[in-house]
ZAMARGU-4260 file (C-alpha; in steps of 0.2 Angstrom, whole numbers, plus 5000, padded with zeros to 4 digits):
<rodrens>
0) 5000/5000/5000 | 5006/5017/4995 | 5000/5033/5005 | 4999/5046/4991 | 4992/5058/5004
5) 5008/5059/5014 | 5026/5064/5012 | 5039/5062/5026 | 5055/5073/5024 | 5070/5079/5035
10) 5079/5095/5032 | 5098/5092/5034 | 5112/5104/5032 | 5128/5112/5040 | 5126/5124/5054
15) 5119/5141/5049 | 5114/5136/5032 | 5096/5141/5035 | 5086/5125/5039 | 5075/5132/5053
20) 5072/5148/5043 | 5066/5137/5029 | 5054/5127/5040 | 5047/5144/5046 | 5044/5150/5029
25) 5035/5133/5024 | 5024/5134/5039 | 5019/5153/5036 | 5015/5150/5017 | 5005/5134/5021
30) 4992/5144/5031 | 4997/5137/5048 | 4997/5154/5055 | 4983/5167/5054 | 4987/5181/5042
35) 4988/5194/5056 | 4996/5182/5069 | 5013/5188/5076 | 5025/5174/5075 | 5043/5175/5081
40) 5058/5170/5069 | 5064/5153/5070 | 5048/5147/5078 | 5055/5129/5078 | 5069/5133/5090
45) 5057/5133/5105 | 5071/5131/5118 | 5078/5147/5126 | 5096/5141/5123 | 5092/5138/5105
50) 5085/5155/5103 | 5099/5164/5111 | 5113/5155/5102 | 5104/5154/5085 | 5107/5135/5084
55) 5096/5120/5084 | 5100/5107/5097 | 5085/5095/5096 | 5077/5088/5081 | 5058/5094/5080
60) 5043/5088/5070 | 5030/5098/5062 | 5018/5095/5047 | 5010/5106/5034 | 4996/5103/5021
65) 4999/5107/5003 | 4987/5102/4988 | 4978/5089/4999 | 4995/5081/5004 | 5001/5081/5022
70) 5020/5084/5022 | 5028/5079/5039 | 5044/5089/5041 | 5058/5086/5053 | 5070/5100/5057
75) 5087/5093/5062 | 5103/5101/5071 | 5118/5106/5061 | 5132/5105/5074 | 5143/5089/5074
80) 5140/5088/5093 | 5122/5084/5090 | 5125/5072/5075 | 5116/5058/5085 | 5100/5068/5083
85) 5102/5068/5064 | 5107/5049/5062 | 5091/5043/5070 | 5078/5054/5063 | 5083/5049/5045
90) 5074/5032/5049 | 5057/5041/5050 | 5058/5049/5032 | 5057/5044/5014 | 5068/5058/5008
95) 5078/5074/5013 | 5081/5092/5008 | 5099/5096/5008 | 5101/5115/5012 | 5117/5122/5006
100) 5123/5141/5008 | 5124/5149/4990 | 5141/5157/4996 | 5149/5145/5008 | 5145/5129/4998
105) 5146/5112/5005 | 5154/5112/5023 | 5160/5097/5034 | 5143/5094/5042 | 5135/5094/5025
110) 5146/5080/5020 | 5142/5071/5037 | 5123/5072/5035 | 5123/5069/5016 | 5133/5053/5019
115) 5120/5047/5032 | 5106/5050/5019 | 5115/5042/5005 | 5119/5026/5016 | 5100/5024/5019
120) 5097/5026/5000 | 5086/5042/5003 | 5082/5053/4988 | 5089/5070/4990 | 5082/5087/4985
125) 5096/5100/4985 | 5091/5117/4990 | 5103/5131/4987 | 5098/5144/5000 | 5103/5162/5002
130) 5104/5166/4984 | 5100/5184/4988 | 5117/5186/4997 | 5127/5199/4988 | 5142/5187/4987
135) 5131/5172/4982 | 5138/5161/4968 | 5125/5147/4965 | 5133/5140/4949 | 5150/5137/4958
140) 5140/5129/4973 | 5131/5117/4961 | 5147/5110/4955 | 5154/5108/4973 | 5138/5099/4978
145) 5139/5087/4963 | 5158/5084/4967 | 5153/5079/4985 | 5139/5067/4978 | 5153/5059/4968
150) 5165/5058/4982 | 5152/5049/4993 | 5149/5036/4979 | 5131/5042/4976 | 5121/5031/4964
155) 5115/5037/4946 | 5098/5041/4953 | 5104/5050/4968 | 5116/5061/4956 | 5101/5065/4946
160) 5093/5075/4960 | 5083/5091/4957 | 5090/5108/4962 | 5080/5122/4969 | 5086/5139/4972
165) 5079/5148/4987 | 5079/5163/4999 | 5071/5156/5015 | 5072/5174/5023 | 5062/5182/5008
170) 5051/5166/5007 | 5054/5162/4989 | 5060/5148/4978 | 5064/5145/4960 | 5069/5131/4949
175) 5079/5140/4936 | 5091/5155/4941 | 5082/5165/4927 | 5065/5163/4934 | 5057/5177/4944
180) 5054/5172/4962 | 5036/5173/4970 | 5034/5160/4984 | 5039/5143/4990 | 5027/5134/4978
185) 5042/5127/4967 | 5050/5119/4982 | 5033/5111/4988 | 5029/5105/4971 | 5047/5097/4970
190) 5043/5088/4986 | 5027/5080/4980 | 5035/5076/4963 | 5051/5069/4969 | 5050/5062/4987
195) 5041/5045/4986 | 5025/5042/4996 | 5028/5030/5011 | 5024/5012/5008 | 5019/4997/5020
200) 5007/4983/5022 | 4991/4990/5030 | 4985/4972/5034 | 5001/4966/5043 | 5004/4967/5062
205) 5008/4984/5070 | 5026/4990/5068 | 5032/5008/5074 | 5050/5012/5076 | 5053/5025/5090
210) 5066/5037/5083 | 5064/5052/5095 | 5059/5053/5113 | 5051/5069/5120 | 5048/5072/5138
215) 5034/5081/5147 | 5032/5085/5165 | 5013/5080/5164 | 5013/5065/5153 | 5031/5058/5155
220) 5040/5050/5140 | 5033/5053/5123 | 5039/5042/5109 | 5039/5049/5091 | 5040/5037/5076
225) 5034/5032/5059 | 5021/5018/5057 | 5030/5006/5045 | 5017/4992/5044 | 4999/4989/5050
230) 4988/5001/5061 | 4991/5007/5078 | 4975/5011/5089 | 4972/5019/5106 | 4968/5005/5119
235) 4977/4991/5109 | 4989/4979/5118 | 5007/4979/5111 | 5024/4973/5115 | 5041/4983/5114
240) 5056/4974/5106 | 5073/4981/5102 | 5084/4975/5087 | 5100/4977/5098 | 5092/4968/5113
245) 5082/4953/5105 | 5079/4944/5121 | 5069/4959/5130 | 5050/4959/5126 | 5039/4971/5136
250) 5020/4971/5136 | 5012/4988/5135 | 4995/4996/5131 | 4993/5012/5120 | 4985/5025/5130
255) 4986/5041/5119 | 4991/5044/5101 | 4995/5060/5093 | 4998/5066/5075 | 5007/5083/5071
260) 4998/5097/5063 | 5009/5113/5061 | 5016/5117/5079 | 5002/5107/5087 | 5000/5089/5092
265) 4982/5083/5088 | 4975/5068/5098 | 4969/5054/5086 | 4961/5037/5089 | 4972/5027/5076
270) 4985/5029/5063 | 4991/5019/5048 | 5006/5016/5037 | 5017/5031/5034 | 5010/5042/5048
275) 5022/5050/5060 | 5014/5048/5077 | 5018/5053/5095 | 5014/5040/5108 | 5012/5044/5127
280) 5009/5034/5142 | 5023/5021/5141 | 5036/5024/5154 | 5050/5013/5148 | 5051/5018/5130
285) 5068/5021/5122 | 5075/5026/5105 | 5077/5011/5094 | 5062/5002/5102 | 5049/4994/5090
290) 5031/4994/5096 | 5023/4978/5088 | 5007/4968/5089 | 5009/4954/5102 | 5006/4940/5090
295) 5021/4942/5078 | 5034/4954/5086 | 5048/4959/5074 | 5060/4972/5078 | 5065/4985/5064
300) 5084/4987/5062 | 5091/5003/5069 | 5109/5009/5068 | 5119/5011/5084 | 5121/5029/5089
305) 5139/5035/5088 | 5149/5034/5104 | 5154/5049/5114 | 5172/5055/5113 | 5173/5067/5128
310) 5169/5065/5146 | 5170/5076/5162 | 5165/5073/5180 | 5150/5082/5187 | 5153/5084/5206
315) 5143/5090/5221 | 5149/5107/5225 | 5159/5107/5242 | 5167/5125/5241 | 5165/5137/5256
320) 5151/5146/5246 | 5141/5130/5242 | 5123/5130/5244 | 5121/5149/5244 | 5114/5152/5226
325) 5107/5135/5220 | 5091/5127/5223 | 5096/5109/5220 | 5113/5105/5228 | 5114/5087/5234
330) 5121/5072/5225 | 5103/5064/5224 | 5097/5080/5215 | 5112/5079/5203 | 5110/5061/5200
335) 5091/5062/5196 | 5093/5077/5185 | 5107/5068/5175 | 5097/5052/5173 | 5082/5062/5167
340) 5093/5070/5153 | 5096/5052/5147 | 5077/5051/5143 | 5079/5063/5128 | 5098/5064/5124
345) 5104/5048/5115 | 5122/5053/5113 | 5125/5056/5132 | 5131/5043/5144 | 5131/5045/5163
350) 5141/5033/5174 | 5143/5031/5193 | 5160/5033/5200 | 5169/5026/5215 | 5161/5040/5225
355) 5143/5045/5227 | 5148/5063/5226 | 5153/5063/5207 | 5146/5056/5191 | 5156/5054/5174
360) 5146/5062/5160 | 5152/5058/5142 | 5146/5067/5126 | 5150/5071/5108 | 5160/5087/5111
365) 5163/5102/5121 | 5147/5111/5115 | 5136/5096/5119 | 5142/5096/5137 | 5142/5115/5139
370) 5124/5115/5133 | 5119/5103/5147 | 5129/5113/5160 | 5120/5129/5155 | 5103/5121/5155
375) 5105/5113/5172 | 5112/5130/5179 | 5096/5139/5173 | 5085/5126/5181 | 5093/5131/5198
380) 5106/5117/5200 | 5123/5120/5209 | 5138/5108/5206 | 5156/5108/5200 | 5163/5101/5184
385) 5181/5095/5180 | 5191/5098/5164 | 5185/5089/5149 | 5195/5073/5144 | 5195/5062/5129
390) 5189/5044/5130 | 5203/5032/5125 | 5201/5015/5118 | 5213/5000/5118 | 5217/4993/5101
395) 5219/4975/5095 | 5237/4974/5100 | 5235/4983/5117 | 5240/5000/5110 | 5231/5016/5117
400) 5220/5024/5104 | 5212/5041/5105 | 5198/5050/5095 | 5204/5060/5080 | 5195/5075/5072
405) 5195/5082/5055 | 5196/5101/5057 | 5191/5112/5042 | 5197/5130/5044 | 5193/5146/5034
410) 5204/5160/5038 | 5210/5176/5030 | 5227/5173/5022 | 5237/5183/5034 | 5232/5172/5049
415) 5235/5155/5041 | 5253/5154/5047 | 5249/5157/5065 | 5234/5144/5064 | 5246/5131/5057
420) 5259/5134/5070 | 5246/5133/5084 | 5238/5117/5078 | 5255/5110/5075 | 5259/5112/5093
425) 5243/5103/5097 | 5248/5088/5087 | 5238/5093/5072 | 5243/5087/5055 | 5240/5098/5039
430) 5231/5088/5026 | 5227/5101/5013 | 5228/5119/5010 | 5218/5128/4996 | 5211/5146/4992
435) 5193/5149/4996 | 5181/5162/4991 | 5183/5180/4997 | 5202/5180/5000 | 5201/5166/5013
440) 5212/5151/5014 | 5205/5134/5018 | 5215/5122/5029 | 5211/5104/5033 | 5219/5096/5048
445) 5219/5079/5056 | 5220/5082/5075 | 5218/5073/5091 | 5201/5078/5099 | 5210/5083/5115
450) 5221/5095/5104 | 5205/5105/5101 | 5200/5107/5119 | 5201/5125/5124 | 5207/5130/5107
455) 5191/5139/5100 | 5194/5155/5111 | 5212/5156/5106 | 5208/5153/5088 | 5195/5168/5088
460) 5209/5179/5096 | 5222/5174/5083 | 5211/5177/5068 | 5203/5193/5076 | 5186/5185/5075
465) 5187/5182/5056 | 5191/5163/5056 | 5178/5149/5054 | 5182/5133/5063 | 5172/5117/5059
470) 5176/5100/5066 | 5169/5082/5064 | 5174/5066/5072 | 5185/5055/5060 | 5191/5039/5069
475) 5201/5032/5083 | 5220/5032/5080 | 5236/5028/5090 | 5240/5040/5104 | 5250/5055/5097
480) 5260/5059/5113 | 5258/5073/5126 | 5251/5090/5122 | 5256/5105/5133 | 5240/5115/5134
485) 5241/5130/5146 | 5257/5141/5145 | 5251/5151/5160 | 5247/5147/5178 | 5233/5153/5189
490) 5232/5167/5202 | 5225/5159/5218 | 5216/5168/5232 | 5226/5165/5249 | 5211/5168/5261
495) 5193/5168/5263 | 5184/5186/5263 | 5179/5199/5251 | 5190/5206/5237 | 5196/5224/5240
500) 5203/5237/5228 | 5220/5238/5237 | 5223/5219/5236 | 5217/5218/5218 | 5228/5233/5213
505) 5244/5224/5219 | 5237/5207/5212 | 5234/5214/5194 | 5253/5217/5192 | 5255/5198/5192
510) 5243/5194/5178 | 5225/5196/5172 | 5211/5196/5185 | 5194/5187/5183 | 5186/5197/5197
515) 5182/5215/5203 | 5181/5222/5220 | 5167/5217/5232 | 5167/5199/5227 | 5167/5184/5239
520) 5182/5174/5238 | 5189/5159/5247 | 5206/5151/5249 | 5210/5140/5234 | 5199/5150/5222
525) 5207/5155/5206 | 5205/5174/5204 | 5215/5177/5188 | 5228/5170/5175 | 5246/5172/5180
530) 5258/5180/5168 | 5271/5166/5171 | 5270/5147/5169 | 5267/5144/5188 | 5253/5146/5200
535) 5254/5161/5212 | 5245/5164/5228 | 5239/5181/5232 | 5229/5190/5245 | 5216/5200/5236
540) 5207/5204/5253 | 5222/5214/5259 | 5217/5231/5265 | 5229/5246/5267 | 5233/5249/5285
545) 5232/5266/5294 | 5248/5271/5302 | 5252/5286/5313 | 5258/5296/5299 | 5245/5292/5285
550) 5227/5288/5284 | 5221/5272/5274 | 5215/5283/5260 | 5229/5296/5259 | 5236/5290/5242
555) 5228/5294/5226 | 5213/5283/5220 | 5219/5266/5214 | 5216/5262/5196 | 5210/5244/5192
560) 5211/5236/5175 | 5193/5230/5171 | 5193/5211/5175 | 5191/5198/5161 | 5174/5190/5164
565) 5174/5172/5158 | 5159/5164/5149 | 5155/5146/5153 | 5164/5140/5137 | 5179/5151/5141
570) 5180/5145/5159 | 5178/5126/5153 | 5193/5130/5141 | 5203/5138/5154 | 5202/5125/5169
575) 5217/5113/5171 | 5217/5095/5176 | 5219/5100/5195 | 5205/5113/5194 | 5186/5113/5195
580) 5173/5125/5188 | 5160/5129/5201 | 5143/5132/5192 | 5128/5140/5201 | 5113/5149/5194
585) 5122/5166/5197 | 5141/5163/5197 | 5155/5154/5188 | 5170/5151/5199 | 5186/5142/5195
590) 5194/5134/5210 | 5208/5121/5214 | 5202/5104/5218 | 5212/5104/5234 | 5208/5121/5242
595) 5221/5120/5256 | 5238/5127/5250 | 5249/5115/5261 | 5239/5100/5255 | 5240/5106/5237
600) 5259/5107/5238 | 5261/5090/5245 | 5250/5082/5232 | 5260/5091/5218 | 5276/5084/5225
</rodrens>
């Protein structure tokens, strides 16, 4: 059976090439919103962090109706750190729209997502977006996209894919560059014409593969998946089976069923082949599970999600200022929250450690883990995290293997030498160098994942904010040797108290300060970056004493250099292996793991 009244598509692309804006535009033009309704931009990015950073973190489902056909659309993330999201949603769709920027052309993540789509033999519509950019060059980008298809061993049919030229911001699409743009109809017509309708056996037993898990405070876990065969009804008995765990069979009952319509979920009584549905009321539902009829349960194959490459410890905050700013501070709170994150984030791993006060959290990259830290912080959690470390593996012959990344860097020519030198010091190997558009040089490196920890901030400084750095996981390779990360030491507070201008004025001659006057500090807290290679202890609470001959305010007003306030990412990049970052809803403080000065010296010895 073919469902001609349905099309299921995913929108895939490199970060910032305009996927979410394109979905916005399709929603607007399909009449989902009233003509006078005020709708914010990038309406699919519903999470506050997504809106602030302008990136998509979680894949989202929506649906529009066009010419009597329901088009289910899935908006996916572009960052490599959230690649796990892209891999699994492709199992729900029958085709993809590959969005490529008309100036930048195919980028590293374009290659990653396209490879995944081609491996699943999905038909591809190429949408060259941002054709109204002043420096856009669609004809060059077409050649680059076709080269990428050939490089990824695309079949004849896949190479014969349709090209659509669009400006998602202006809300127009055209099929030939000479056409005059009006609306998005050409893209919608191409979807109906080129993306195959979903097929399946309506009379067979129920088979629904869960590809995404949503979580809601009121109804708990919500599984989202496509009905591959049969019909699913409210109130029916079913079993859950998993392709990677064939022995486990769980009996369940379908209590609520929803289908997507625009930004809403509509409750339905039943759904059949090709429909994308959300199912609530099943507690123990996981990504990759198949919901089947009890008489002949058969699991649908599902690829394993890529393994995490970075880990850090989340520790209960035990500093002298602990518990003063956060709402949730105990190890039980921390554990429950991390376990809850596993409900929706497939690429994350949480392991218990030998102490109940710390948990090892592993993810796909620095961005992946920093988003989790920022989310928890906003929810009122208070905790500390250690420096990010890569996850090593042992090879067949007992050798130590480490994760390697491919780094693609676009920089103005004058900065290329500096970048090559810096990455060389971090065990990076230059694989290629070519000239890119706009006077930029494109560099391709193979570099250990740990060589990139803490590099982004330095990279932006070295390229005066003009460089673009994209990385993607490559493979595991033999250990490349030690890397010297931080050249400078830390400035450490000597005693508990409140920072004073007089103490800070003396301290600022020794390096760069992270705090200003009137801030609470404690012994062992890092208050700045030393100008030398070693740690220096200072008393930033030191006041000027009054004597017989002078008052404590006799000298001229002391001038302080404004402190360098670190963002969460900069603080995570700065901390060393013997330091922790204390995270509270109001503050970020860097501290030594061992606060006591004597004990610290003893441990270093």
